Structure formats: C-alpha cells, structure tokens
C-alpha positions in Angstrom: -9.2 150.3 -53.4 -8.1 148.7 -55.7 -10.6 147.9 -58.0 -8.6 144.2 -58.5 -7.6 143.4 -54.8 -9.4 144.3 -52.0 -7.1 144.5 -49.8 -5.0 147.4 -51.0 -5.1 150.7 -50.1 -4.8 153.7 -53.0 -3.6 156.0 -50.7 -4.1 157.3 -47.1 -4.8 161.4 -46.3 -4.1 161.9 -42.7 -4.8 164.6 -40.6 -2.1 166.8 -38.5 -1.7 169.6 -35.8 1.0 172.0 -34.2 1.9 175.0 -32.5 4.2 177.4 -34.8 5.1 180.4 -34.0 2.1 182.8 -33.6 -0.5 179.7 -33.0 -1.9 176.8 -34.3 -1.1 175.0 -37.9 -3.1 172.0 -39.2 -2.9 170.5 -42.0 -3.3 167.0 -43.9 -0.7 164.1 -45.4 -0.9 162.4 -48.3 0.3 158.6 -48.4 1.3 157.0 -51.5 -0.2 153.9 -51.0 3.0 152.1 -49.9 2.1 154.0 -46.7 6.3 156.0 -46.6 6.5 158.4 -49.5 4.9 161.9 -49.1 2.3 162.3 -52.2 1.0 165.1 -50.7 0.8 168.1 -48.1 -1.8 170.4 -47.3 -0.6 172.8 -43.9 -3.0 176.0 -42.4 -2.6 178.4 -40.7 -4.6 180.3 -38.1 -1.6 183.6 -37.9 2.2 182.8 -38.6 4.7 185.9 -39.9 2.8 186.7 -43.7 5.4 186.7 -45.7 7.5 184.2 -43.9 5.6 181.0 -42.1 2.2 181.8 -43.0 4.5 180.9 -46.7 3.5 177.1 -45.3 0.4 177.2 -46.7 1.5 177.5 -50.0 1.8 175.8 -52.5 6.0 176.1 -53.5 6.2 175.1 -50.2 3.8 171.6 -49.6 5.1 170.2 -53.0 8.9 170.5 -51.3 7.5 167.2 -49.7 6.0 165.8 -52.1 8.1 161.7 -53.2 9.8 162.3 -49.7 9.8 159.1 -47.1 8.5 158.7 -43.5 10.3 155.1 -43.5 13.6 153.9 -43.4 13.5 150.6 -44.1 11.0 149.3 -40.5 11.5 152.5 -39.0 9.5 155.5 -38.9 12.0 159.0 -38.9 9.5 161.3 -40.9 10.7 164.3 -42.4 12.5 167.5 -41.3 11.9 171.2 -42.7 15.9 172.0 -42.9 16.6 176.3 -41.8 17.2 178.0 -44.7 16.4 177.9 -48.5 17.9 176.9 -52.1 18.9 174.0 -50.5 18.9 170.9 -52.9 17.5 168.2 -50.7 16.5 166.3 -54.7 18.7 163.7 -52.8 17.7 162.8 -49.1 14.7 161.0 -49.2 13.9 163.1 -45.4 15.4 166.6 -45.6 11.9 169.6 -47.4 14.1 172.7 -48.1 13.3 174.7 -45.6 11.7 178.9 -45.5 14.3 181.8 -45.1 12.7 183.6 -42.1 11.2 181.0 -40.7 12.5 178.9 -38.3 9.8 178.4 -35.8 7.6 177.9 -37.8 9.5 175.4 -39.8 10.3 173.5 -36.1 6.9 174.0 -35.7 5.6 171.7 -38.7 8.8 169.0 -38.2 6.9 168.9 -34.2 4.1 167.7 -36.0 5.1 165.9 -37.6 6.9 163.8 -36.1 3.9 163.5 -33.8 1.3 162.4 -35.4 2.9 160.1 -38.1 4.3 158.7 -34.1 0.8 158.4 -33.3 0.1 156.4 -36.6 2.9 154.1 -36.2 0.3 151.2 -35.6 -1.5 152.1 -38.3 1.4 152.8 -41.2 2.9 150.0 -40.3 0.1 148.0 -40.6 -0.9 148.8 -43.7 2.5 148.9 -45.3 2.5 144.8 -44.3 -0.7 144.7 -46.2 -0.2 146.2 -49.0 3.3 144.8 -49.7 1.7 141.7 -48.9 -0.7 142.4 -51.5 1.0 143.0 -54.0 2.6 140.1 -54.6 
C-alpha cells in the first residue's frame, strides 16, 4: 500500500494455472496499481518441448508481457500471444510476440490468462475503481 493513502494498492500478483501442449503451465502475473498494466509475468511448465514451448519459462518470453494491458476501456480483453515470432507488437496493448514452433503452448497460455483474468474480473474492476478514486 501507498504510505500516503492506505486505500491504494501498489500492485497485485495473481496466480494462474493452465495446460500447454504436454502438461500443466503455471505462473504469476503482476499488475501495476492501475489493475490494467502488466508489470511482470513468470511462467513455469511441467513438460513443454525443450527449445520451443519450454521457452515460456525464460525471461526473454516473459518480458514480452511487460506493459501490456488487460482492459480495453471497461472491457476485460486479456492479452494474446500471437502465432509466429519476430513481429513488433509494441503498438498493440493486447498482443504479445509469439514463439516459433510453439503454437499449442501459446494457445494454452492465452487460454490460461483469459480464464484467470475472467475469474479475477470482479476483484480487478473493484480495485481499478478504488485506485482511481484514491489517486484523485
């Protein structure tokens, strides 16, 4: 919490769980105090393909989520890892560059994030509103 305002949350860390190509994927998504901007992502996997889907556990891939947005206005839209790799999505708040050869792992991550953000939707919306009011 902010020392000057006990109602304002500085950031939130949300656990997420899902399925990749071969087994489970888990992780944490950290959100900025606006409850919209991704501050960081951390993923782990049980058995994704080495050099392909297993790359979700690397800083290179996880850093692609930083600064992305999960809301568009008041609509929760999540973020989506795109198919293929090497594209510049810096101008799109909801798209993340993909991983070559790991389409099913990316789909698993996309499904996992969408599902869990929807599970947290009421919490996110309530805190987004509370933090906006606390900032005024």
